[in-house]
N, C-alpha and C positions, 0 to 999 in steps of 0.2 A: 157341521164341519168335521166332527169326529169320524163320521161315516166315510169321508173321502180323504182322511189324513194321510193314508199310505200313498194314494195317488199324488197328493201334493208333495210328499217326500221324494218319490222317484222323479217327479217333474223337476223339482229344484236340484236334486243331485245331478240329473242329466244336464241341466243348464250350466251348473257350476263347473262340471268337468270341462265343457267346451270353452267357457270363458277362461278358466284356469290355463288351458292349453294355449289358447290364442294369446293371452296376456303373457304367457311364458316366453313367447318369441320376443316380446319387447323387453322383458327382463334380461334375456341373454344377449340381445343385439349389440349393446355398447361394448361388450367384451369379446364376443365370438362372431358377431355379424348376423346376417339373416339369409345365409346361403342354403342351398339344398341339403348340405350336410347337417346344418343346424335343425332344419325342419324334419329331416329323417330321424335324427336323434330324439327330438321332442315327441314326434308322433309314435315312434317305435317304443320308447321307454314308457310313455304314458299308456299305450295300449297293453304293453307287458304288465305294467303295474295294475291296471284295471283287471286284467285276466287273473292275476294273483288275488286281487280283492274279491272277484267273483267266486273263486274257489274257496277262499277263507270264509267269506260270508255264507256260502252254502253249508260248509262244514259246521260253522258256529251255530247257524240256525237249526240244524238237525239236533244239536246238543241242547240248546237253550233258546227257544224262540219267545221273546217277550218285548214289549214296547220299551221297557227300560234300557235293555241292552242296545236296541237300535238307536235310541236317543243318545246314548253315550258314544256310539260309533260316529254319529253325525257331529256330535260336540267335539270329539277328538280331531276330526277332519277340520273343523273350524279353527281349533288351536294350532294345528300344523300349518294351515295356510297363513295364519297370522304370524307364525314364526318365520315363514319364508320372507315376509316383509322386513324382518329384522336382520336376517343373515344373508340376503341375496347379494348385496354389494361386496361385503367382506369375503364371502365364499368365492365369488367369481374372480375377484382380484387375486386371492390366494391361489386358486387353480391356474390362473393365467401365469403366475410367477413360477409355479413348480412343474407344470406340464407343457412341454414344447409341442408335442404332437397335437395338431388341431382337431382331428377326428376324435381322438381319445378325450381331449378336453371337452368337446361338445357332449360326448356321451356321459362323462363323469359329472359335468355341470348339471345336466338334466336329471341324472339319477339323484344327486345330492339334494337338489331343490324341489323336484316335482314328483319323485317316485312315492314317497311315504304318504303324502296327502291323497294321491291318486289311488293307492291301495285301499285306504279307508273309504274313499268315495265309491270304489268298486264294490265294496262289501254291502252297500246300501240296498241295491236292487234285489239280489237273491234273498237277503234277509226279509225285505218287505214282502216278497212273493210268499215266503213261508208263512208269514203272519196273515196274509190275505186268503190263502187257500182254505176253503171250508170243507170241500169234498173232492174226491178224485174225479167225480163225474164232470166237474166244472173247472178242474185244474188247468186244462189247456187254455181256455178262454181267459182265465185269471192271469196266467203268466203272459199271454199275448197282450192283454190290456195294459198291464203294468209296464211291459217293455216298450209298447207303443207310446205310452205317456212319457216314459223316460227319454225315448228318441225325440219326441216332439219338444221336450225340454232342451235337449241338445241342439235342436234346430234353432229354437228361440235364443239359446245362449250364443250360438255361432253368429247369427245375424245381429243380435244385441251387442256383442263384443265388437264386431267389425264395423258396424254402421253407427253405433251410438256411444258405447262406453269408452272405447279407446280414444276416439276423437275429442271427447269431452273431459274425461278424467285421466289422471296419471296412473301408472301401473300400481304404485303403492296404495292409492285410494281404492282402486278396483279390488285388489286383494283383500283389503280391510272390509270392503263392502261384502265380498263373498263370505268372509268370516262372520260378519253380523247376520247375514241371511241364514247361514247354516246354524248359528247359535239360536236364532229365533225359531227355526223349525224344530231344533232339538228341544227347546222349552215347550213348544206346542205339543210335542209327542209325549212328554213325560209329566208326571204329577209332581206334587209338592216337594218330595224329598230332595231331589237334586237341583231344584230350581234356584235357590239362593246363590249357590256357587256359580251357576251358569249366568245368572244376572250380574254377578260381580265381573265375570269375564266379559260379558256384553258391555258393561259400563267402561271397562278398560279399553276395549276395541273402539268404542265410540269416542272415548277421550283421545285415543291414538289418532283417529281420523281428524279430530279438531286440531291436535298438535301438528299433524301433517300439513293442514292448511296454513297454520302459523309459520311453520318452517318454510313452506313454499313461498309465502309472502316475503320472508326474510331473505331467501335466495334471490328473488326478483329484485329486492332492494339493493342487493350486493352484486347485481349484474350476472347472476347465475340462473339461466333459464333451462328447465328440463321439461320438454313437451312431447307428448305422444300424438301423432297424427294418424290418419287412415293408412299411411304408407310406411312411416318410420318413427324412430325415437330420435329426437333432436335435442342436442345440448348446446347452449350458447354461453360462453364465458370469456372473461378477459384473461390475457396471458402475456408472456414476454416472448417475442420472436427470437428463436435461438441464433439466427444469423446476424440480425441487425441490433439485437438487444432493445428494440423499441416495443412499446406497449401495443398489443393488438386485441381485437375481438375476434373470436374463432367460433365457427359453426361446425359441429360434428354431427353427422347423420349415420345412425347405426354404428357408432364407434369409430367412424372414419372422419378425419379432419377434412371437410369438404370445401370450406371457404374461410377466408379471413380478411380483415382490413386493418390497416394502421389507424390508431385512434387520433393521431396528430397530423397525418398527411394522407394524400390520395394515391400514393404509389401502390403498385401491385405487390402483395406479400409473397405469393408462391412464384418461384422462378419459372416454372413451366408455362405459366400464363403469359409471360413476356414473349414466349416463342410463337404465340398466336399472331404476333406482329409480322411474322414471315409471310402472312397473306399479302401484305402490300408489296413484297418483292415478287411473288409469283403471279399476282394479279393486281398490278399497280392502280388500275382504274376502278377498283371494286366500289360499288355503291350499296349493295344489299347483302346482308349476311344472316345466317341462321345459326343459332347456338342450341345444341341439344344438351340440356342439363344446366339449370340456372343456379340452384343453391342460393347463396347470399348475394348473387349478382355482382360479384367483384369485377369480372371481366366486362360485362355489359356497361357498367358505370364508367370504366376506363375507356372503353370503345367509344361511347357517346362523347366523351371529352376529347379524345384523340382524333376522331374522324367526324368533324362537324357536318360534313356533306353526305354522310352515309347513315343508313338505318339498320336496325338489327331486330330480328324476331327471336324470341327465346321460348323454347319449349321446356317447361318445368312441370313434371307430373303432379306435384303436390302444391295445391293453393295455399296451404298453411305455411309452407316454406317461403313463398313470396310475401305473405303477410308479415312473417318474422323479418324478412329482409327489409321491408319498409319500416318496421318498428325499430330495428336495432342496427341496421347496416346502411342507413342513409340512402336507400333506394327511393328515387323520386319519379313522379310521372314525367314522361317525355314523349312528344309526338313521334319521335323517331324510334321509340321502343314499343314493340307489341309483344305481349306475353300470352302464351297458349298453355293452358293447364290440361295436358293430356300426355299419354305415353309417347315417347319420341318415335317409336316405330309406327304407331297408328297415324301420327301426324305426317310422316313421310309417305305412308300409304295413300293418304287422302288429299294432301295439299295440291293445289294447282299453281302455286307460286313458284317462281324461279329465283335463284340466288347466285351471286357471284362467289360467295364463300360459305362453306358449312364448317362450323367449329363443333367438335365433339368433346364433351367433358362429362360423359356419363359413366366412364370406366375407372373412376378414381378411388376404388375401394379394394383393399386386400381381401375382404371377406365375401363379397358378392357383387355381381354386376348384372345389368339387364342383357342377357344373352341374345334377346331378340334384335338388338342393335348391332350384333357382331357378325351376323350371317351374310352369306352371299346375296340373299334376297334383300336384306337391309342395305347392303352396300350398293346394289343395283338401284334402289330407290334414292339413295344419296346422289349417285351419278345422275339420275333422271332429273332431280330438282336443281342441278347446277346448270348455269349458262355455259355456252360453248367453251370459254376459257376459264371455267370455274376451278376452284381448288378446295379440297377438303383437308382440314387439319384436325387430327384426332389424338387426344392425350391418352396414352396407355402406360400403365405401371407394370414393368416386366424387366427381365434381363433379355439378352438377345440370343445367347447360345445356352446349351445345357437344358436340364429339366425346367429350370426357372424361367426359361425363355420360350417355352412352348406356346403360351398365349400370344406373344408378340409374333412368332413365326406363323402361327395359324391365321392371325389377323392380317399380317403382311401378305400371305399367300391368297387370302380371300380378296383383298383389295387389288392385288395384281391380276386376279381373274376378271376384273371389271375395268379398271383404269389403265391407260397406256403407260403412265409414269407414276411410280410409287417410290418414296424415299422415307428413311427414318432418321430422326435427329435426337440422339441421346442428350439429355439436358445436363446432368451433373458430371458424369464421367464418360466423355465421348469416345475414349479408347478402350473401355473395359466392357467386353461382351458378356461377362458373367455377373455384372453388378445390377442389382434390382434398382430401377430408377424410373423417373418419368421419361417417356420417349414420345416425341411428337411424330406421328405418322402423317406424311404429306402425300396426297394423291391429286394428280393434275389431270383434268379432263382433256386439255388440248393435246394435239399430236406432236407439237414441237418440243424437243427436250429443253429444259430450262437452263439458265446460267446460274452458277453458284458463287457469283461475285457481285458485290454491291458497293456503291459509293457511300452508303450509310454505314458508318463504322459499327454501330450497334447491331445492325442487321448482318453485317459481314462477320462479326464475332460469333453470331449464332449459326450462320452458314458454315463456319469452320467445323461445327459439330456434326455436319451431315456424315452419316455412316458410309464409308467408301468400300469396305470389304464385302465379300460375298455373304449373303444371308442363307443359311442352310435351308434347302427345300425338302424338309423331312416330315412336315406336319400337314395333314390334309386340310383343305379349305373348310370353313364352317358353313353349315347350311341349316335351314329351319328344321330339317329332318335329323341332322347330326351336329350337335354343338356342345361338346363336353367342356364347356367354359369353366364350370365350377371345379372340375378336376384340374384344369390348367392353373387356375388361381390358387388352388390348394398347394401347388408346388412352391408358391411364393412364401408360404408361412413357415 
């Protein structure tokens, strides 16, 4: 074992770096989302920190290369990762309160939580190389071997985090496990002297892991669920609706309140979801519908009650979300409800089914959204799956004019390039072009212009919100080749 201890060290450090980076996205997502800006900050800062670590590790190894120092470098990285578990929430909440600029907040959040542990992890490989080199004649192969083993560790860590660790364990447990693994490697490296202190630390970390399990059980008992899936971090908790003052259960996905239900009745909580009922005005005889984005299935449950002669297919990418909807949001099996667990765009690309209505509810985040559903190619697929008099109703969060309305204007132009009739319906403030709000984009496949009057008073009140002013034609359409959606969404923050 001693013969290959340095190979083990670089393998573990390579794996830990990648798990730490991937889990980092889940630590950040409830507070700053999961957009390209967040990933850019995370990858850039960790790469920069590793580079600094490589430099420091090389310098230090030239001065004093011994197993004791390497052991302490690894042990300190274990301590620093365990500290992240303690300070992550308070730090992110604090930065959220004091820093308004989203890009700056992404960078500072990443530096504060992930830079220092990454520096120490970066020091490991060059230090191990120095200890391993026996002669200049074989130095090239020695360096190549160790860095290859470290890279293999990174590959194992990447797949292990994405396919196994994150879907099974929460972020805090994974970080504590990383600390335990590093502490064990540190103990293996070193002899008796520093072992007692390290064993005490190891005992503390293992105790923390046990306490975390107890705390998780207590949260579940109090209806607070915090779950990591392959796609998102999901938080479910009870709250009070600010409008009605009634008790609700809310599902947040990556920090965005995606769904909610009243605990004591079956009414829709979010006002914008009531605007999906405009489908029956624009296509009164609809029988088949498609919803892109299921979350807690608030609207599908309402749809099945409200339209007993109609069916609905729901495309929800995350099967864990559906499982949680069944456990906590009263989603039940129904022969008229079919659920597909795949990306909305891939479903549109491959389905042979036709629908009378397509509902879009995948753009309900201030932080990030699936750009592949925003483009001209995706809109063409939406058009193709609709029957001749079909209608698409897509929820968008945006203003209409100004910088904060760029996403709405881009999406409006994109739909106008495919559909003959496209309208927008602001939900909260129908006369304010600069107010960020839910806006229902309605696209009709039929050639005949629709009427905007109804005998149904509720439908009529919503039709009164139809935007009648001209929408500026100043933003290019979105395509698979060019879709700066994250930049447009950034304007909303």
